[in-house]
C-alpha positions as semicolon CSV with decimal commas, in nm:
position;residue;x (nm);y (nm);z (nm)
1;M;9,536;7,866;11,818
2;A;9,183;7,990;11,893
3;K;9,043;8,289;11,708
4;L;8,861;8,589;11,851
5;Y;8,611;8,743;11,605
6;L;8,524;9,113;11,632
7;D;8,236;9,278;11,444
8;I;8,401;9,602;11,338
9;M;8,086;9,756;11,190
10;G;7,864;9,729;11,500
11;G;7,812;10,005;11,753
12;D;7,750;10,379;11,764
13;H;8,109;10,480;11,691
14;A;8,200;10,205;11,447
15;P;8,435;10,133;11,294
16;K;8,681;10,383;11,445
17;A;8,619;10,297;11,812
18;L;8,630;9,922;11,746
19;L;8,949;9,947;11,541
20;Q;9,109;10,148;11,822
21;G;9,003;9,885;12,074
22;A;9,142;9,608;11,855
23;W;9,472;9,792;11,821
24;N;9,494;9,850;12,198
25;A;9,411;9,486;12,273
26;L;9,660;9,327;12,031
27;P;9,959;9,311;12,268
28;H;9,744;9,146;12,537
29;L;9,567;8,880;12,331
30;K;9,659;8,515;12,350
31;H;9,437;8,433;12,050
32;R;9,437;8,531;11,684
33;L;9,217;8,836;11,617
34;V;8,978;8,831;11,321
35;L;8,804;9,151;11,214
36;V;8,464;9,104;11,048
37;G;8,305;9,381;10,843
38;D;8,333;9,576;10,521
39;E;8,692;9,508;10,417
40;A;8,733;9,828;10,214
41;T;8,617;10,040;10,507
42;I;8,854;9,861;10,744
43;R;9,156;9,882;10,514
44;K;9,112;10,248;10,417
45;S;9,121;10,371;10,778
46;R;9,454;10,460;10,940
47;L;9,412;10,198;11,213
48;G;9,283;9,940;10,969
49;K;9,600;9,978;10,764
50;R;9,810;9,926;11,077
51;L;9,603;9,628;11,191
52;A;9,594;9,453;10,850
53;S;9,938;9,297;10,893
54;H;9,854;9,166;11,242
55;V;9,502;9,029;11,200
56;E;9,281;8,838;10,961
57;I;8,998;9,033;10,793
58;I;8,676;8,866;10,682
59;H;8,472;9,069;10,436
60;A;8,107;9,093;10,545
61;P;7,935;9,351;10,322
62;E;7,588;9,335;10,479
63;N;7,485;9,546;10,778
64;I;7,190;9,492;11,006
65;E;7,038;9,825;11,107
66;M;6,846;9,890;11,429
67;S;6,534;9,954;11,221
68;D;6,555;9,617;11,038
69;K;6,269;9,381;11,119
70;V;6,341;9,028;11,241
71;K;6,166;8,765;11,031
């Protein structure tokens, strides 16, 4: 089965808005959903706790900020 990766930490209203979108999409997905981001942040949220039993979580502790320079 193919996997769909979602960066949970990206965006203006992250992670709450992205977790809500992931939760809403779950019943409609034909692929396995993988959440990528800070695992502790994902798991401590209400939606993250609900999603944890339905998705795979990959811990990615680093964030790229808008002000970071590209090398």
